[in-house]
C-alpha positions in Angstrom: 7.0 -20.2 15.3 9.8 -21.8 16.7 9.3 -24.5 13.7 12.2 -26.7 12.9 13.7 -26.2 9.5 13.7 -29.9 8.3 10.1 -30.7 10.1 7.6 -30.4 7.0 5.8 -33.3 5.7 2.9 -35.8 6.8 1.6 -36.2 10.3 0.2 -40.4 10.8 -1.3 -42.5 13.6 -2.0 -45.6 13.0 -2.5 -45.1 8.9 -3.7 -41.7 8.9 -2.2 -38.5 7.4 -1.8 -34.9 7.4 0.3 -33.6 4.4 -0.9 -30.1 4.9 0.1 -29.7 8.2 3.3 -28.1 7.9 2.1 -25.5 5.4 -1.4 -25.0 7.4 0.1 -23.6 10.4 2.5 -21.7 8.4 -0.8 -20.0 6.8 -2.1 -19.5 9.6 0.9 -17.8 11.3 1.4 -15.6 9.1 -2.2 -13.9 8.3 -2.2 -10.3 9.3 -4.3 -9.7 12.5 -8.1 -9.3 11.4 -10.2 -7.0 13.4 -13.7 -7.5 14.4 -16.4 -4.5 14.6 -19.6 -4.4 16.4 -22.0 -2.6 14.5 -24.6 -0.6 16.3 -27.9 0.7 14.3 -30.8 3.9 15.4 -33.2 6.0 13.3 -34.8 9.6 13.2 -37.6 11.0 11.6 -38.8 7.5 9.8 -41.8 8.2 8.1 -45.2 6.9 9.9 -46.3 3.9 7.5 -49.1 2.8 9.8 -52.7 4.4 10.0 -53.7 3.6 14.0 -51.0 3.8 15.4 -47.1 4.4 14.6 -44.5 2.4 12.7 -43.0 -1.0 13.3 -39.4 -0.7 12.5 -36.8 -3.4 11.7 -33.7 -2.7 9.9 -31.8 -5.5 7.8 -28.3 -5.7 6.9 -26.6 -7.2 3.7 -23.3 -7.2 2.2 -21.9 -7.1 -1.5 -20.1 -10.1 -2.4 -17.0 -11.0 -4.7 -19.6 -11.4 -7.3 -21.4 -7.6 -6.7 -24.6 -9.4 -5.6 -25.8 -8.3 -1.9 -26.1 -11.2 0.7 -28.1 -10.5 4.0 -26.0 -11.0 7.1 -28.4 -10.3 9.7 -31.5 -8.6 11.0 -32.6 -6.3 13.8 -35.3 -7.1 16.4 -38.5 -5.1 15.7 -39.2 -2.1 17.8 -43.2 -0.9 18.1 -44.7 1.9 17.5 -41.4 4.0 16.8 -40.6 6.6 14.7 -36.7 6.5 16.7 -35.6 3.1 16.9 -32.8 2.1 18.8 -32.6 -1.2 18.2 -30.5 -3.3 20.4 -29.9 -6.1 18.7 -26.1 -5.1 16.6 -23.8 -7.0 13.8 -20.2 -7.9 13.8 -18.2 -7.8 10.9 -14.8 -8.5 10.8 -13.1 -5.5 9.0 -9.9 -5.9 6.2 -8.4 -2.6 6.1 -7.2 -3.9 1.8 -10.8 -4.0 0.6 -13.7 -2.1 0.1 -15.8 -3.5 1.9 -19.8 -2.1 1.1 -22.7 -2.7 2.9 -26.8 -2.1 2.1 -29.6 -1.2 5.2 -32.8 -1.9 4.2 -35.3 -0.2 6.9 -38.8 -1.9 6.6 -42.5 -1.1 8.8 -43.7 -4.9 10.1 -46.9 -5.5 9.7 -46.8 -9.1 9.0 -45.2 -10.7 12.5 -45.4 -14.1 11.4 -41.8 -16.0 11.7 -42.0 -17.0 7.5 -43.5 -13.6 6.6 -41.6 -12.5 3.3 -39.8 -8.8 3.5 -42.2 -8.5 0.4 -45.2 -8.8 2.7 -44.1 -5.8 4.8 -43.8 -2.5 4.0 -40.6 -1.1 3.1 -39.7 2.8 4.1 -36.4 3.4 3.0 -32.5 2.2 2.0 -29.1 3.4 2.1 -25.5 2.1 1.8 -22.1 3.0 2.6 -18.1 1.6 2.8 -17.5 0.2 6.6 -14.1 2.2 5.6 -16.6 5.6 6.4 -17.7 4.4 9.7 -13.9 3.8 10.6 -12.7 6.7 9.8 -15.6 9.0 11.0 -16.1 10.7 14.5 -16.6 8.8 17.3 -16.7 6.2 14.5 -20.3 6.9 14.0 -21.9 8.3 10.5 -25.5 9.1 9.9 -27.0 8.2 6.6 -30.1 9.7 4.9 -32.5 7.2 3.5 -33.9 7.2 0.9 -36.8 4.5 -2.0 -37.5 4.7 -5.6 -39.9 8.3 -5.4 -38.6 10.0 -1.9 -34.9 11.2 -1.4 -35.6 11.8 2.5 -36.7 8.6 4.5 -35.5 9.7 7.6 -31.4 8.9 8.8 -30.1 5.9 9.7 -27.4 6.0 12.2 -24.0 3.1 12.6 -21.8 3.1 15.2 -18.7 1.2 15.4 -17.1 -0.4 18.1 -13.5 -3.0 17.5 -13.9 -6.0 19.9 -10.9 -5.4 21.4 -10.3 -8.4 23.4 -9.3 -10.3 20.2 -5.8 -8.6 19.7 -5.5 -9.3 23.2 -2.2 -12.3 23.4 -2.6 -15.4 25.9 0.6 -16.5 27.0 1.8 -19.6 28.4 4.4 -22.1 29.1 3.6 -25.6 28.1 5.4 -28.9 29.6 4.2 -32.7 29.0 5.2 -35.1 32.0 6.4 -38.1 31.1 6.8 -38.1 27.4 7.8 -41.8 26.1 9.3 -40.2 22.9 12.2 -38.0 22.1 11.9 -35.5 19.6 8.3 -33.8 20.3 6.3 -30.6 18.7 2.8 -29.4 20.4 0.0 -28.2 17.5 -2.4 -26.2 18.1 -5.7 -25.8 16.2 -8.8 -24.1 16.2 -12.2 -25.1 15.9 -14.7 -24.3 13.4 -18.4 -23.4 13.8 -18.8 -25.9 10.8 -16.5 -28.7 12.1 -13.3 -29.7 11.4 -10.0 -27.6 13.0 -7.6 -25.4 11.1 -3.7 -25.9 12.7 -2.7 -21.8 14.1 0.2 -22.9 15.7 3.4 -25.0 15.9 6.4 -25.3 18.4 10.1 -26.3 18.1 11.2 -30.1 18.1 12.2 -30.9 21.8 14.8 -33.2 21.9 14.6 -33.7 26.0 12.9 -36.9 27.6 12.1 -37.0 31.4 10.3 -33.5 31.0 9.1 -32.2 27.2 9.3 -28.1 27.3 9.2 -25.6 25.0 9.8 -21.7 24.4 6.5 -19.5 25.9 4.0 -20.2 23.1 2.3 -15.9 22.8 -1.1 -16.1 20.4 -3.5 -13.6 20.1 -7.3 -14.9 21.2 -8.7 -13.9 17.3 -6.0 -16.4 16.5 -6.7 -18.9 19.0 -10.6 -18.7 19.2 -12.1 -16.4 17.5 -12.9 -14.0 20.6 -15.3 -17.1 21.8 -13.7 -18.4 25.4 -15.8 -21.2 25.1 -14.4 -23.0 21.6 -12.5 -25.7 22.0 -9.0 -25.8 21.2 -7.3 -28.7 20.0 -3.5 -29.7 20.8 -2.2 -32.7 19.9 1.4 -34.2 20.6 3.3 -35.8 17.9 6.7 -37.3 17.6 9.4 -35.6 15.0 10.8 -38.2 11.9 13.6 -37.0 10.0 11.4 -38.7 6.9 8.7 -36.0 7.5 5.9 -39.0 8.9 5.7 -37.4 12.1 3.5 -39.8 14.5 0.7 -38.6 17.0 1.4 -39.6 20.7 -1.6 -37.8 22.1 -3.7 -35.4 21.9 -6.2 -33.2 24.4 -8.9 -30.0 24.1 -9.2 -26.7 26.2 -11.3 -23.5 26.0 -9.8 -20.3 26.4 -12.2 -19.9 29.8 -10.2 -22.8 31.5 -6.8 -22.0 30.5 -7.4 -18.5 32.0 -9.1 -19.7 35.4 -8.0 -22.6 36.0 -4.3 -22.1 37.3 -1.7 -24.8 36.5 -4.4 -26.9 34.3 -3.5 -30.4 33.6 -5.1 -32.6 30.6 -4.0 -35.9 30.4 -3.2 -36.9 26.5 -5.5 -39.8 24.8 -4.7 -41.5 21.7 -7.5 -43.8 20.7 -10.1 -43.4 23.1 -6.8 -44.6 25.9 -4.9 -42.3 28.0 -1.3 -42.4 26.9 0.2 -42.3 30.5 1.7 -38.8 29.5 0.3 -35.1 30.8 -0.4 -31.7 29.2 0.7 -28.8 31.4 -0.1 -25.1 30.8 2.1 -22.9 33.3 2.1 -19.5 33.8 -0.7 -18.6 31.5 -1.5 -15.1 31.4 -3.1 -12.5 28.7 -2.1 -9.1 28.0 -3.3 -6.0 25.9 -2.3 -5.4 22.7 -2.8 -2.7 20.1 -5.0 -3.0 16.9 -4.5 -1.2 14.0 -8.0 0.4 14.3 -6.6 1.4 17.9 -4.5 4.1 16.1 -7.1 4.8 13.6 -10.1 5.4 16.2 -6.9 7.6 17.9 -6.6 9.8 14.8 -3.7 8.5 13.2 -3.8 9.1 9.6 -2.4 7.6 6.3 -1.3 9.7 3.4 -0.8 8.7 0.0 2.0 9.0 -2.2 2.1 8.4 -6.2 4.7 8.3 -8.7 4.3 7.0 -12.0 6.9 5.8 -14.6 7.0 8.2 -17.6 10.3 6.2 -19.3 10.2 5.8 -22.7 9.9 1.5 -22.4 6.1 2.4 -22.0 5.6 3.5 -25.8 4.2 7.3 -27.1 0.8 6.9 -25.5 -0.8 7.8 -28.9 0.6 4.0 -29.7 -3.1 1.6 -28.9 0.0 -1.1 -27.8 1.1 1.8 -25.1 1.1 1.0 -21.5 0.0 4.8 -21.3 -2.6 4.2 -24.1 -5.9 5.8 -22.4 -8.6 3.3 -23.6 -12.2 4.9 -23.3 -14.0 3.6 -20.2 -11.3 2.0 -19.0 -7.8 4.6 -18.9 -4.2 2.2 -18.6 -2.6 0.2 -16.3 -1.3 3.0 -14.4 -4.3 4.9 -14.2 -6.0 1.6 -12.9 -3.7 0.6 -10.5 -3.9 4.3 -9.1 -7.6 4.0 -8.6 -7.7 0.5 -7.0 -5.6 2.0 -4.1 -7.1 5.2 -4.1 -10.1 4.2 -3.5 -9.1 2.8 -0.1 -6.6 5.4 1.2 -8.7 8.2 0.5 -10.8 7.2 4.0 -7.9 7.7 5.6 -6.6 11.0 4.9 -8.5 13.9 6.4 -7.8 16.8 3.8 -7.4 14.3 0.8 -4.9 16.0 -0.5 -2.1 13.6 -2.6 1.4 13.8 -3.3 1.6 13.4 -6.9 4.8 12.6 -9.2 6.6 11.6 -12.0 9.7 9.9 -13.4 12.3 9.5 -16.0 10.9 11.7 -18.5 11.8 15.3 -20.4 10.4 18.3 -19.5 9.2 21.6 -21.2 10.0 24.1 -22.4 13.1 22.3 -24.0 12.6 19.0 -23.9 16.5 18.6 -23.1 16.1 18.0 -19.5 15.2 14.1 -18.1 14.2 14.4 -14.6 14.0 11.3 -12.4 11.6 12.9 -9.7 8.9 15.9 -11.1 5.6 17.5 -9.7 2.8 16.4 -11.8 0.7 19.4 -11.3 4.2 21.3 -12.1 5.4 22.3 -8.7 7.6 21.3 -7.1 7.3 22.4 -3.5 3.6 21.9 -3.4 2.5 18.9 -5.2 0.0 17.7 -3.8 -3.9 17.8 -6.1 -7.5 17.0 -4.7 -8.2 13.4 -4.5 -8.0 10.4 -7.0 -9.6 12.9 -9.7 -6.5 15.1 -9.3 -4.5 12.5 -9.6 -5.9 11.0 -12.2 -6.2 14.8 -14.3 -2.5 15.3 -13.4 -1.8 12.0 -15.2 -3.8 12.4 -18.0 -2.4 16.1 -18.5 1.8 14.9 -18.1 0.8 12.8 -21.0 0.2 15.6 -23.1 3.4 17.5 -21.8 6.2 15.9 -20.5 8.4 12.9 -23.7 8.8 9.7 -22.5 12.4 9.2 -21.9 14.5 7.3 -19.0 16.2 5.5 -17.8 14.2 3.9 -14.8 15.4 5.2 -11.6 14.3 4.5 -8.0 16.0 6.1 -5.7 15.1 10.1 -5.9 11.6 9.2 -5.7 11.6 7.3 -2.3 14.7 9.5 -0.3 11.5 12.4 -1.4 8.9 10.2 0.8 11.6 9.3 3.0 12.1 13.0 3.8 7.8 13.6 4.3 7.9 10.4 6.6 10.5 12.2 8.4 8.5 14.9 9.7 8.1 14.6 13.4 5.6 11.8 14.8 5.0 11.7 18.3 2.3 10.1 20.7 0.2 13.1 20.0 0.5 13.6 16.3 0.6 10.6 14.9 0.7 9.7 10.4 2.0 7.1 8.3 2.9 7.2 4.3 2.5 4.9 1.7 4.4 5.3 -1.3 3.0 4.1 -4.5 5.2 3.4 -7.4 3.5 2.0 -10.6 6.6 0.7 -13.3 6.9 -0.9 -16.1 10.2 -2.3 -16.2 13.6 -3.4 -14.6 15.3 -0.5 -12.4 18.6 0.9 -13.8 19.2 1.8 -9.8 19.3 -1.5 -7.8 22.2 -0.5 -5.4 21.4 3.2 -5.0 17.6 1.8 -4.4 18.0 -1.0 -1.5 20.5 2.1 0.1 16.9 4.2 0.8 14.8 1.6 1.3 16.9 0.5 3.9 17.2 4.1 5.1 13.4 4.4 4.7 12.7 1.2 6.9 13.0 3.2 10.5 10.3 6.0 9.4 6.4 5.9 8.9 6.6 4.7 5.7 5.4 1.7 3.4 6.2 1.4 -0.5 3.7 -0.7 -2.8 5.5 -1.1 -6.4 3.2 -2.2 -9.2 4.6 -3.7 -12.1 2.9 -2.6 -15.1 3.4 -4.8 -18.9 4.9 -8.1 -19.7 8.7 -7.3 -18.2 10.8 -10.0 -16.1 10.5 -8.6 -13.0 12.5 -11.0 -11.2 15.1 -8.8 -9.9 12.0 -6.3 -8.7 10.4 -9.3 -6.1 14.9 -8.9 -4.2 12.8 -5.8 -2.8 9.8 -7.8 -1.3 12.3 -8.9 1.1 10.0 -11.2 2.2 12.6 -14.5 2.4 16.3 -12.2 3.1 16.1 -8.8 4.4 17.6 -6.1 2.4 20.9 -5.1 3.5 22.8 -2.0 2.4 26.8 -2.3 2.1 26.7 2.1 2.4 25.0 2.1 5.2 26.1 -0.3 7.0 23.1 -2.5 8.2 19.7 -4.2 7.3 16.7 -3.0 7.2 14.5 -2.8 10.3 11.7 -3.9 8.8 10.1 -4.7 5.5 8.4 -2.2 4.3 8.2 -3.0 0.5 5.5 -5.3 -1.4 6.3 -5.8 -5.5 2.9 -6.9 -7.1 2.8 -7.5 -10.9 -0.6 -6.3 -12.5 -0.8 -8.8 -14.4 -1.9 -11.1 -12.2 -5.1 -9.1 -11.9 -5.8 -8.2 -15.3 -8.7 -9.8 -15.3 -9.9 -9.4 -11.7 -11.7 -6.2 -10.4 -9.8 -3.9 -9.2 -10.4 -4.4 -5.6 -8.3 -7.5 -5.7 -5.5 -5.8 -6.9 -5.8 -3.2 -3.9 -6.5 -6.5 -1.6 -3.1 -7.7 -2.4 -0.8 -4.6 -1.9 -2.6 -3.3 1.1 -2.6 -6.4 3.2 0.4 -6.0 4.9 0.1 -2.0 5.7 -1.8 -2.5 8.8 1.2 -4.7 10.4 3.8 -2.4 9.4 1.7 0.3 10.6 1.6 -1.4 13.8 5.1 -2.5 14.2 6.2 0.5 13.1 4.3 2.6 16.6 5.5 -0.3 18.6 8.6 0.0 17.7 9.0 3.9 18.5 6.8 3.0 22.1 4.3 5.1 20.9 1.1 3.8 21.9 -2.9 4.9 20.0 -4.7 8.2 21.7 -7.7 8.1 22.9 -10.9 7.8 20.6 -12.1 10.8 18.5 -15.3 12.4 20.0 -15.7 15.5 17.9 -14.7 16.5 14.8 -11.8 18.1 14.8 -11.9 22.2 13.5 -10.2 23.7 10.7 -6.5 24.0 10.6 -4.8 27.2 9.7 -3.4 26.9 6.1 -1.3 24.4 5.4 2.5 25.4 4.6 3.7 22.4 3.4 6.0 20.2 4.8 9.8 21.6 6.2 12.3 20.1 4.0 10.1 21.6 0.7 9.8 24.8 2.7 13.9 24.8 3.5 14.7 23.5 -0.5 12.2 26.3 -1.8 14.9 28.5 0.2 18.1 26.8 -0.7 17.0 27.0 -4.8 16.0 30.8 -4.1 19.4 31.2 -2.7 20.9 29.0 -5.9 19.1 31.4 -8.3 20.5 35.1 -6.5 23.8 33.9 -6.2 23.3 32.9 -9.9 22.1 36.9 -10.5 18.6 36.0 -11.3 16.3 39.1 -10.2 13.9 38.9 -7.2 10.8 39.7 -9.5 11.5 36.9 -12.1 12.4 34.4 -8.9 8.8 35.4 -7.9 7.4 35.5 -11.5 8.9 32.1 -11.9 7.8 30.2 -9.0 4.5 32.0 -9.3 4.4 30.2 -12.4 5.8 26.6 -10.4 9.5 24.6 -10.8 8.3 21.1 -11.8 11.1 20.2 -10.2 14.2 21.1 -7.7 16.9 20.0 -10.3 18.5 23.3 -10.8 19.5 23.2 -15.0 15.6 23.2 -15.3 14.5 25.3 -12.9 17.3 27.9 -14.5 15.0 27.0 -17.7 11.7 28.0 -15.9 13.5 31.2 -15.2 14.5 32.2 -18.5 10.4 30.9 -19.3 10.0 34.2 -16.9 12.2 36.5 -18.5 12.1 37.2 -21.6 8.8 34.8 -22.8 8.9 35.7 -26.7 12.5 33.7 -27.3 10.3 30.5 -27.9 11.2 29.1 -31.4 9.1 26.7 -33.7 10.0 23.4 -33.5 7.4 21.0 -32.4 6.5 19.6 -29.6 8.5 15.7 -29.0 6.4 13.4 -31.6 3.4 11.0 -29.7 2.3 13.2 -27.0 -1.2 12.8 -26.3 -3.0 16.4 -28.0 -2.8 19.2 -25.5 -5.8 19.0 -22.8 -4.2 21.9 -20.9 -1.3 22.8 -18.2 0.0 20.7 -15.9 -2.2 21.7 -13.0 -4.5 24.9 -13.4 -2.6 27.8 -12.0 0.9 25.9 -12.6 1.2 25.0 -16.1 4.4 24.4 -18.3 4.3 26.2 -21.9 4.2 23.7 -24.8 6.5 24.9 -26.8 10.4 24.7 -26.5 12.9 27.8 -26.5 16.5 25.9 -28.1 17.6 29.6 -27.6 16.6 29.4 -23.9 17.8 25.8 -23.9 21.5 26.9 -24.8 21.5 29.4 -22.1 20.9 26.9 -20.0 23.3 24.2 -20.9 26.0 27.1 -20.7 24.1 27.9 -17.4 25.9 31.6 -17.9 23.5 34.0 -16.1 25.0 37.5 -15.7 24.3 39.2 -12.9 21.3 42.2 -13.4 20.5 45.3 -12.5 17.1 46.2 -14.2 14.2 43.2 -15.3 13.9 41.4 -18.8 16.1 41.6 -21.0 17.0 39.4 -18.0 19.6 36.8 -19.6 22.5 36.5 -22.6 20.2 34.2 -24.4 22.6 34.8 -27.8 25.4 32.2 -25.4 25.9 28.9 -27.9 27.2 25.6 -27.0 28.7 22.9 -28.7 26.1 19.9 -28.7 26.2 16.9 -30.4 24.0 15.1 -32.7 21.0 13.3 -30.9 21.0 9.8 -31.8 18.3 8.7 -33.9 15.3 7.3 -32.3 16.3 3.6 -33.4 19.8 4.0 -32.7 19.1 4.6 -28.8 20.9 3.5 -25.9 18.6 1.1 -24.0 19.6 2.0 -20.8 20.3 5.6 -20.5 18.2 6.7 -23.7 20.8 9.3 -24.4 23.8 8.4 -26.3 23.4 6.6 -29.6 24.4 2.7 -29.0 28.4 2.0 -30.2 28.3 -1.9 -28.8 28.1 -5.3 -29.5 27.3 -7.6 -25.7 28.7 -11.3 -25.7 28.1 -13.7 -25.8 24.5 -13.2 -26.7 25.3 -10.2 -29.6 22.9 -7.8 -28.2 23.0 -4.1 -29.0 21.5 -2.3 -27.3 23.6 -0.2 -25.2 26.3 3.0 -25.7 29.4 2.4 -24.7 29.0 3.9 -21.0 26.0 2.0 -19.8 27.3 -1.7 -21.2 30.7 -0.8 -19.5 29.1 0.1 -16.6 27.0 -3.3 -16.9 30.6 -5.2 -17.3 32.6 -3.6 -14.2 30.2 -4.1 -12.0 30.6 -5.4 -8.1 26.7 -6.8 -8.7 26.3 -10.2 -10.2 22.8 -9.4 -11.4 23.8 -6.3 -12.6 25.8 -8.0 -15.4 23.3 -9.2 -17.5 21.8 -8.5 -20.8 19.1 -5.7 -20.5 17.7 -7.8 -23.2 17.9 -11.8 -23.0 19.6 -11.5 -19.2 22.4 -13.5 -20.8 25.5 -13.0 -18.6 27.9 -10.1 -20.0 31.4 -11.6 -20.5 32.6 -8.7 -22.7 31.6 -5.7 -24.5 32.8 -4.8 -28.3 32.6 -1.1 -29.4 31.5 -0.7 -32.4 31.9 2.3 -34.8 30.0 3.8 -37.9 31.5 4.8 -41.0 
């Protein structure tokens, strides 16, 4: 929309004002396109409720509102004497990808045919409910649901078929001119009339400074935005003179319909002001309508949406057994992490055919030694096969991880985003369409902002959207930079800007007292537009709608990049002298991360399982619920001796099976800092600095110097109070 940058303000016409014009136009223009579905209904096998003839069925449709109440939205016609009705009257529903839209269908046998007869006077046959997503993602967009009542579970079958009203997404293109303009500096506003009365501004041209003939850049509006698909609905067009003060003056107005625009060549309309012609004429040139693919076109054609989940296990969340911890699982409620996963997953699960979800964690120390911090580990304990089955699998893997890993830090995003980008780098073609959504849930400011921006910019050319949900009460101001709503991200390393906006950041606290569906609506709102923009940019069109259920695919061996990484790890271990049978056994147990140090730990654990120290696991973990995931569990008790071998990375070449490794190797280590004296950035070293001028003691000398010398001014601040760091002073303990 070619708005003049200084054109915010009022619109006046003989004393009238319209303060919200620019805001309303901006809002209407920025909204994602709504898809509209036509639902056709039929039934089979209905029970006969009449004695002398067959039932006379009718279907009543209701939708659940924001308060959870059922609101009737329409009724079919009555079909006499049939148990297998096919109704002519259909229902029209606006479809929102980001929402769970529950629909209920009640089927009645009509006995009282008077127009004012209540439903209670009719014979109730049965009812069923569904989520609109079920119909959209079903084969041929048709679904069958069993009807039931309070006493019977089999009251026939109700069949729902959905078809998108496609012309809503067609674009109307036109060129505007005004002859004999009386003023310079004019602009035009389009408004869509409402059925309830009044009009809503939907588009505004740029300001034209010419005087003889006013013309503007070509206008392109969707049918949905212009008239909601009703080609007879009036469209209001107004001509204004722009004023720097913001008091724009109405010069004239007119109206027309889409039918007129498309069927009247070079349509010319006189502009009227105060019931008098203004002497100016608005002319429409080169009006045409072009097809535009919609989000549902891609979904109907078989495009899948795959969810990848990543959860923050850094120490700043608080130990999970503490009631104030962000990981504390409240009975019947869960944690903010589990609720965020549920909200997003409840929508996306309908669009993934195999319902398998890769789920990762970051920022934790892993067993058996709890010596290594991982910034990318699989919650099911198997990095090379990280998927769990459905939302229930995600929640179970998350809860198991809370009783298995030790929260640590720092908060690092880049490895997870890089991994998601590798998933999204699968071959995407006209006939193989898949889009990925990475859901990251975190409690704090990230410590690798520059690296994260590099990964986001690199991923912006891939079929990937990134949703970041911030939990807790942290100041997320810097995180909003990643959202890039006002300024695209730039990567100095790559030397380019992001190709498209793929990040959406939302603080969970904004929805703490609202239904989870509201969070899902906020974070998923931009996904349909992002999906369409990606495939359009790659010249990939929607495939024809699926008409049959696809056969089960052969056994999935996982993404190619994970197979390649598995082979690379095997080669590394072989080169270190690990026997083949030990590698196989360790792989069967599962490598939770690709990081070589921890992989060596797991190999050592297989080679000498009896070498386990009596040192207990870190405090604050949940009571043991089992392994990370069945058949892919970690050992709960750490082995300090194995940790020494891992740290030294001394793996001798062996000719025979266990004992496989020299576990007598020792390493000189420094004592770990106390719990309260640990650097709040790396969580590794002791605090030994003072940040000036604020005076906070929160960082080790390595991290403090990194903040002070950062090239990014946003990073040169105290992590506690955000005050600028001017100097770092070392402290020494006696």
